[in-house]
Backbone as a ProteinNet text record, in pm:
[ID]
protein_1_A
[PRIMARY]
MADEEKAEDREEGDEDLEGEEGEGEAKEGGKKNLLIVIAVVLLLAVGGFAAAYFTGLLQPVLEMFLGQHEDEPSQQAMKTPQKAVFFPLEELIVNINTGGRKSTFLKIRVSLELANQEDIARIQSVMPRVMDSFQVYLRELRIEDLKGSAGMYRLREELLARVNAAAAPAKVRDVLFKEMLVQ
[TERTIARY]
13580.8	13591.6	13460.2	13359.2	13229	13202.6	13253.4	13235.9	13314.2	13431.5	13512.7	13446	13385.8	13318	13197.8	13125.8	13010.2	13053.2	13165.5	13216	13258.4	13323.3	13364.5	13243	13139.7	13018.4	12951.4	12954.9	12894.5	12970.4	13103.2	13184.6	13159.5	13153	13125.9	12988.2	12892.8	12757.3	12754	12831.2	12838.1	12899.8	13001.6	13063.6	12965.5	12886	12787.3	12684.6	12643.6	12546.2	12605.5	12731.1	12795.6	12806.7	12836.7	12846.2	12712.4	12604.9	12471.5	12431.8	12465.8	12436.2	12516.2	12639.2	12723.5	12668.5	12618.4	12560.3	12433	12354.5	12231.8	12262.2	12365.6	12406.3	12459.3	12532.5	12584.8	12471.3	12369.6	12254.9	12180.6	12162.4	12094.2	12178.2	12309.1	12398	12398.7	12392.3	12387.7	12259.1	12148.7	12020.6	12021.9	12082	12090	12174.9	12287.7	12374.5	12304.3	12230.7	12157.4	12050.9	11980.3	11879.1	11943	12058.3	12126.8	12170.6	12225.1	12268.9	12150.5	12039.1	11919.7	11868.2	11867.3	11820.1	11910	12041.4	12134.2	12114.6	12099.2	12078.5	11948.4	11841.7	11714.6	11725.4	11793.1	11810.5	11891.5	11995.9	12074.4	11991.9	11911.1	11828.9	11725.2	11658.1	11557.2	11623.7	11738.9	11810.6	11856.5	11906	11947.9	11831.2	11719.4	11599.5	11551.6	11549.5	11505.2	11600.1	11729.6	11826.4	11809	11788.3	11769.2	11640.4	11536.5	11408.6	11420.5	11480.5	11486.4	11587.4	11687.6	11781.5	11735.8	11627.6	11572.9	11630.3	11719.1	11777.4	11676.1	11574.3	11475	11361.7	11352.4	11241.4	11228.9	11336.7	11321.1	11273.7	11319.8	11278.3	11130.1	11084.6	10942.3	10855.8	10899.6	10822.9	10815.7	10924.4	10926.2	10826.2	10825.7	10735.2	10589.8	10567.1	10429.9	10374.2	10458.6	10412.2	10379.9	10435.5	10411.1	10512.4	10464	10550.5	10514.5	10612	10584.7	10489.4	10412.8	10318.5	10394	10337.3	10397.6	10412.2	10312.9	10330.5	10448.2	10471.1	10582.2	10715.5	10723.1	10845.8	10866.9	10761.5	10773.3	10819.3	10770.6	10809.3	10958	11009.5	11151	11236.3	11186.7	11263.5	11267.9	11160	11156.7	11179.9	11300.1	11327.6	11253.7	11224.3	11158.1	11257	11204.9	11290.2	11332.1	11462.4	11516.2	11524.2	11496.1	11506.5	11608.3	11714.8	11819.9	11821.2	11845.8	11852.8	11983.8	12079.4	12207.6	12195.3	12257.1	12262.3	12393.6	12396	12520.4	12622.2	12747.2	12857.3	12851.7	12878.5	12880.3	13023.1	13069.2	13198.1	13172	13201.6	13174.8	13299	13311.2	13416.4	13362.5	13421.4	13367	13429.3	13363.4	13400.3	13522.7	13635.2	13755.9	13786.1	13725.3	13748.3	13881.6	13955.7	14086.3	14099.4	14223.7	14248.3	14258.1	14298.3	14317.9	14182.6	14169.8	14045.8	14048.5	13938.1	13923.2	13797.1	13810.3	13698.4	13647	13517.9	13453.1	13390.9	13429.7	13371.5	13289.7	13162	13073.2	12979.7	12959.4	12862.8	12772.9	12642.3	12546.5	12438.7	12376	12256.7	12145	12024.3	11907.3	11836.1	11799.7	11718.5	11573.1	11492.6	11353.6	11259.4	11140.2	11040.8	10983.4	10963.8	10910.2	10956	10931.6	10976.8	10911.6	10788.7	10716.8	10778.5	10856.9	10916.7	11031.4	11083.3	11193.4	11149.7	11031.4	10981.4	10969	10921.8	10906.5	11043.7	11140.7	11275.9	11337.1	11319.6	11375	11311	11182.8	11115.7	11160.4	11206.5	11250.8	11403.1	11474.9	11619.8	11691.3	11654.6	11722.4	11706.7	11590.1	11567.4	11652.4	11663.4	11743.3	11890.2	11941.3	12081.8	12111.5	12018.4	12037.3	12046.3	11955.9	11959.2	12085.5	12133.8	12258.6	12376.2	12381.1	12491.1	12498.5	12382.9	12379.7	12429.4	12385.8	12427.7	12576.3	12622	12759.9	12861.3	12825.3	12917.9	12944.2	12854.7	12872.9	12942.9	12972.1	13042.1	13187.2	13242.4	13384.9	13447	13577.3	13645.8	13618.4	13610.3	13584	13446.5	13351.6	13216.7	13213.9	13313.9	13315.4	13401.7	13467.9	13560.5	13486.2	13531.6	13481	13346.1	13304.4	13176.6	13059.6	13077.7	12970.9	12945.9	13052.5	13037.6	12966.4	12999.8	12933	12785.4	12757.3	12618.3	12537.3	12593.7	12523.2	12501.5	12603.3	12590.5	12479.2	12474.6	12369.8	12231.1	12216	12086.3	12043	12136.3	12102.9	12062	12137.6	12104	11969.1	11942.5	11813.9	11698.3	11715.3	11609.3	11585.2	11691.6	11677.9	11614.3	11649.9	11590.5	11444.5	11409.8	11269.6	11184.9	11243.2	11170.1	11149.7	11248.3	11239.5	11143.5	11138.7	11054	10940.2	10864.2	10767	10679	10602.5	10520.3	10602.4	10715.3	10801.4	10875.1	10898.5	10965	11102.5	11206.3	11343.7	11380.7	11418.8	11451	11589.1	11685.9	11822.7	11906.5	12013.9	12113.2	12238.6	12286	12400.5	12519.7	12634.2	12755	12826.8	12852.8	12930.1	13075.3	13096.6	13232.2	13230.2	13335.8	13348.6	13497	13535.4	13675.7	13688.2	13774.1	13802.7	13945.9	13963.1	14095.3	14123.2
4138.7	4080.9	4085.2	4065.5	4071.7	4211.5	4308	4445.9	4472.3	4411.2	4430.3	4368	4249.9	4182.4	4263.6	4320	4401.2	4526	4587.2	4705.9	4671.6	4555.7	4514.6	4488.1	4423.3	4396	4526.3	4625.6	4754	4820.2	4815	4875.1	4805.3	4671.7	4597.7	4631.4	4646.9	4683.1	4821.8	4915.1	5050.6	5048.6	4965.9	4956.2	4900.3	4802	4744.6	4850.3	4933.1	5037.9	5141.6	5175.6	5273.1	5217.8	5092.2	5029.9	5029.6	5005.3	5004.5	5144.4	5245.2	5382.2	5421.7	5382.9	5412.4	5346.4	5224.6	5157.3	5228.1	5276.4	5348.6	5477.3	5549.3	5671.6	5640.4	5533.1	5493.7	5456.7	5391.1	5355.2	5480.2	5575.8	5700.3	5779.9	5785.4	5855.4	5788.6	5656.7	5582.9	5610.7	5619.7	5651.8	5793.7	5886.3	6024.9	6033.2	5963.2	5964.2	5902.8	5794.1	5729.5	5823.1	5894.3	5989.2	6103.5	6150.9	6259.1	6211.2	6091.3	6036.5	6019.7	5968.9	5951.2	6086.5	6187.2	6320.6	6381.4	6365.8	6420.1	6351.4	6219.5	6145.5	6188.8	6205.2	6249.8	6391.5	6480.1	6616.7	6617.8	6536.7	6529.6	6472.5	6371.8	6312.2	6412.8	6481.8	6580.1	6696.7	6741.7	6850.2	6810.1	6688.7	6640.1	6629.1	6578.9	6567.7	6705.6	6800.7	6937.1	7001.5	6982.2	7040.4	6980.9	6849.6	6784.8	6832.9	6852.5	6898.6	7040.3	7131	7270.8	7296.9	7212.8	7230.8	7161.8	7085.9	7022.9	6885.1	6837.4	6705.4	6594.1	6623.7	6522.5	6516	6614.6	6623.1	6500.3	6451.9	6333.1	6209.7	6196.6	6082.7	6093.9	6213.3	6233	6206.9	6253.2	6229.1	6080.6	6008.9	5865.5	5793.8	5828.1	5761.4	5803.2	5930.1	5979.1	5953.7	5914.5	5881.9	6003.6	6117.5	6238.7	6245.7	6267.5	6280.6	6408.9	6463.5	6584.5	6552.3	6651.5	6633.6	6616.1	6541.1	6516.2	6643.4	6734.5	6854.9	6941.3	6949.3	7031.6	6969.5	6838.1	6772.5	6795.4	6794.9	6820.3	6963.4	7057.4	7197.6	7215.7	7139.4	7149.3	7088	6987	6919.9	7002.1	7073.4	7152.1	7298.3	7349.8	7488.9	7584	7701.6	7801.5	7852	7881.7	7930.5	8073.8	8095.6	8226.5	8314.8	8442.4	8542.2	8645	8662.9	8755.7	8873.7	8991.1	9113.5	9184.1	9188.7	9254.1	9406.3	9472.3	9618.8	9662.6	9786.5	9837.4	9859.4	9866.7	9883.2	10019.5	10022.1	10147.4	10173.8	10296.8	10338.9	10465.2	10458.4	10572.5	10603.6	10730.4	10776.7	10762.1	10672.4	10649.8	10746.7	10764	10859.5	10808.8	10882.7	10845.7	10943.5	11059.6	11158.9	11231	11197.4	11260.6	11311.9	11342.3	11395.9	11287.6	11169.4	11061.5	11009.6	10992.8	10942	10789.8	10729.7	10584.6	10555.9	10465.4	10434.2	10292.9	10277.3	10146.8	10116.2	10004.1	9957.1	9833.8	9836.2	9727.2	9692.1	9562.1	9510.9	9412.7	9434.3	9348.2	9300.6	9192.8	9142.1	9133.5	9154.4	9144.5	9013.2	8942.8	8822.1	8863	8843.3	8888.1	8772.1	8805.3	8702.9	8640.8	8721	8665.8	8749.3	8698.2	8759.8	8896.4	8915.4	9040.6	9158.4	9132.5	9241	9309.9	9248.3	9309.8	9443.2	9448.4	9573.2	9682	9645.8	9743.3	9795	9706.5	9746.7	9840.3	9808.7	9894.1	10032.6	10039.2	10169.7	10258.9	10201.5	10281.1	10275.3	10235.4	10219.8	10348.3	10467.1	10588.4	10606.8	10575.9	10587.9	10486.1	10364.8	10260.1	10300.7	10345.7	10384.5	10504.5	10598.5	10714.5	10672.1	10585.6	10542.8	10463.4	10383.7	10310.4	10407.6	10508.9	10605.4	10682.2	10729.3	10808.2	10724.1	10601.6	10515.4	10480.4	10441.3	10396	10507.7	10632.5	10743.8	10771.7	10735	10759.1	10644.5	10537.4	10424.4	10459.8	10397.1	10406.3	10270.3	10265.7	10139.4	10038.4	10082.8	9994.6	9927.1	9995.7	9940	9820.5	9807.9	9704.2	9583.7	9589.2	9482.5	9362.1	9245	9120	9079.5	8961.3	8909.2	8984.4	9036.3	9113.7	9243.2	9306.3	9427	9398.9	9287.3	9248.8	9219.6	9154.3	9122.9	9250.2	9345.6	9473.5	9548.4	9547.9	9614	9549.9	9418.6	9347.1	9382.9	9383.6	9414.8	9558.1	9651.8	9791.8	9810.6	9749.7	9762.3	9696.5	9583.1	9515	9601.1	9662.5	9749.3	9868.7	9925.8	10042.9	10008.1	9894.8	9858.2	9818.5	9753.9	9719.4	9844	9945	10070.4	10144.8	10139.2	10211.7	10143.7	10011.9	9937	9871.1	9950.2	9905.2	9786.1	9784.4	9664.5	9542.8	9564.4	9452.6	9401.8	9272	9210.8	9161.1	9219.1	9175.1	9083.1	8960.5	8862.4	8882.2	8915.1	8923.4	9012.6	9063.7	9138.9	9052.8	9019.1	8930.4	9009	8995.2	9065.6	8986	9051.9	8989.7	9032.1	9158.5	9211.5	9326.1	9333.8	9444	9472.5	9593.2	9630.7	9764.1	9769.4	9894.2	9932.5	10056	10098.7	10235.7
16534.3	16406.2	16332	16397.9	16336.2	16286.2	16363.7	16320.5	16191.1	16181.3	16061.3	15939.8	15959.5	15849.2	15803.6	15901.1	15866.9	15790.3	15830.7	15764.5	15621.8	15603.7	15470.7	15382.3	15441.5	15366	15321.4	15410.9	15376.4	15261.3	15268.1	15163	15029.8	15032.2	14909.3	14856.4	14945	14903.8	14843.1	14899.3	14845	14705.6	14688.2	14556.9	14455.2	14499.4	14409.5	14369.2	14464.3	14434.7	14340.5	14362.8	14275.2	14134.1	14120.1	13988.5	13919.1	13993.2	13934.3	13889.3	13969.6	13931.2	13806.5	13796.9	13682	13557	13569.2	13453.9	13409.1	13503	13469.9	13395.5	13441.3	13373.5	13234.1	13221.7	13091.5	12997.8	13050.4	12967.3	12921.9	13012.8	12977	12877.4	12897.5	12804.8	12668.5	12667.2	12541.6	12466.8	12540.1	12476.7	12419.9	12494.3	12446.7	12319.6	12322.4	12203.9	12083.9	12106.6	11998.1	11940.5	12027.4	11980.5	11901.9	11945.9	11875.2	11737	11729.5	11601	11507	11556.3	11473.6	11425.2	11512.7	11474.4	11366.7	11381.1	11282.2	11147.7	11148	11023.6	10956.3	11034.5	10977.5	10920.3	10991	10940.6	10810.9	10803.1	10680.2	10565.7	10593.8	10488.3	10437.8	10528.6	10489	10414.9	10463.9	10396.2	10256.5	10242.2	10110.7	10014.9	10063.9	9982.1	9937.6	10031.1	9997.6	9897.1	9915.6	9821.5	9682.3	9674.5	9544.3	9479.2	9557.9	9503.3	9448.5	9526.9	9486.7	9375.1	9360.3	9250.2	9123.1	9130	9011.2	8982.4	9067.7	9047	9069.9	9146.9	9181	9078.8	8990.8	8896	8805.6	8743.3	8658.5	8736.4	8859.7	8941.4	8974.2	9010.7	9040.7	8918.3	8801	8678.7	8646.9	8674.5	8647.6	8738.8	8867.4	8960.4	8941.6	8908	8893.5	8754.4	8660.6	8525.9	8442.7	8477.3	8399.2	8286.2	8167.5	8051.3	7979.2	7905.4	7829	7715.4	7677.3	7567.4	7436.9	7347	7216.4	7132.9	7129.5	7048	7094.2	7224.7	7271.3	7232.4	7230.8	7186.8	7037.5	6959.7	6816	6791	6869.8	6852.1	6881.2	6976.2	7007.9	6897	6830.2	6726.3	6597.5	6564.9	6442.6	6478.8	6455.5	6489.9	6395.7	6447.1	6364.9	6260.6	6144.6	6036.5	6069.9	6068.8	6103.5	5979.6	5999.6	5893.3	5940.8	5861.9	5898.6	5802.9	5859.6	5780.1	5814.6	5719.4	5748.7	5742.2	5838.4	5837.9	5775.8	5730.7	5673.1	5784.3	5744.5	5837.4	5905.3	6034.4	6110.6	6157.5	6136.9	6189.9	6270.8	6400.9	6489	6571.1	6608.1	6696.4	6838.4	6918.7	7052.9	7152.1	7264.7	7367.6	7443.8	7431.2	7504.3	7616.1	7611.7	7715.9	7701.3	7601.2	7580.3	7439	7401.7	7268.2	7162.5	7203.3	7107.5	7058.4	6927.8	6868.8	6863.6	6902.2	6894.6	6816.2	6720.2	6633.1	6659	6638.9	6649	6514.2	6457.9	6331.9	6367.7	6329.1	6368.1	6252.7	6233	6134.9	6208.5	6195.7	6266.1	6169.5	6208.6	6139.7	6241.3	6194.9	6281	6252.9	6359.3	6343.7	6364	6259.4	6261.4	6287.5	6336	6366.5	6239.7	6135	6010.3	5891.2	5772.4	5647	5623.5	5668.4	5645	5718.7	5824.5	5901.8	5828.8	5723.4	5648.4	5589	5532.7	5473.6	5580.4	5697.5	5805.9	5851.7	5862.6	5904.2	5799.9	5672.8	5567.5	5567.3	5600.8	5599.9	5716.5	5826.4	5941.5	5960.7	5856.8	5867.3	5910.3	5861.1	5910.7	6061.8	6114.5	6258.9	6335.4	6284.7	6349.4	6351	6236.6	6228.4	6318.2	6327.6	6413.5	6560.4	6603.4	6743.6	6773.8	6678	6696	6706.9	6615.8	6614.4	6746.7	6793.2	6916.3	7033.8	7041.7	7152.5	7142.6	7024.5	7008.2	7030.9	6998.6	7017.5	7165.3	7252.9	7395.8	7468.3	7398.3	7460.2	7488.1	7591.1	7620	7591	7579.3	7551	7661.4	7785.4	7898.7	7887	7821.4	7804.8	7710	7625.9	7523.3	7561.5	7674.9	7712.7	7769.4	7729	7784.9	7728.8	7768.7	7721.6	7783.8	7905.3	7968.4	7891.1	7841.4	7761.4	7630.1	7567.1	7441.9	7467.6	7577.9	7610.3	7633.4	7707.5	7730.9	7599.7	7512.6	7382.7	7300.8	7298.6	7224.8	7279.7	7410.2	7471.4	7442	7447.1	7417.8	7272.1	7181.3	7039.7	7010	7072.5	7053.3	7103.9	7218.8	7272.2	7180.2	7126.5	7039.8	6905.4	6846.9	6718.4	6736.5	6846.3	6870.4	6895.6	6958.7	6979.6	6847.7	6759.8	6632	6535.2	6536.1	6441.5	6519.1	6589.7	6690.1	6652	6544.8	6524.6	6485.1	6419	6380	6504.1	6507.1	6621.4	6580.7	6642.5	6620	6736	6704	6808	6867.1	6781	6830.4	6740	6795	6719.9	6719	6599.3	6584.9	6532.3	6598.3	6556.9	6449.2	6337.7	6230.5	6239.2	6276.2	6289	6387.3	6469.2	6563.7	6582.9	6552.4	6559.4	6631.3	6733	6804.1	6768.5	6717.2	6674.6	6728.4
[MASK]
+++++++++++++++++++++++++++++++++++++++++++++++++++++++++++++++++++++++++++++++++++++++++++++++++++++++++++++++++++++++++++++++++++++++++++++++++++++++++++++++++++++++++++++++++++++++

């Protein structure tokens, strides 16, 4: 009987040891999980901060805390727009490239936005050169080139580059479409 009691005591002691080992593993696992959660939270916070900084969302907050404000003259320049000078060109009608027998015409009227009033005289003096460069470019266009806003944007950029090249010292800011018809 004494042997049985000793055997039972040993078994109970083994169970106690196993329970203590299990608690130790649970404590270590809990610490690991806590560290992983803290690391994930820190990574998300740093990533969010970096994303806000690089997208510019953080800029107003930084300016508020650092006390940086825009200069008064730059704000005044934004409030008073520069006076625009527009110069209308004559209407252009060109036969565009269709690659087939059917003729397709492009009728276009544009205005030029100039940097200052003095550039009007320069534009008028080189008007034959401007019209020639426009005609040559427009005749090589296809209908597909004019479709959509991307086509209009490319056309505007090409015409602007050509007019600035033709009227070199004068500065043309933009080419504005008044009318455009493809028939």
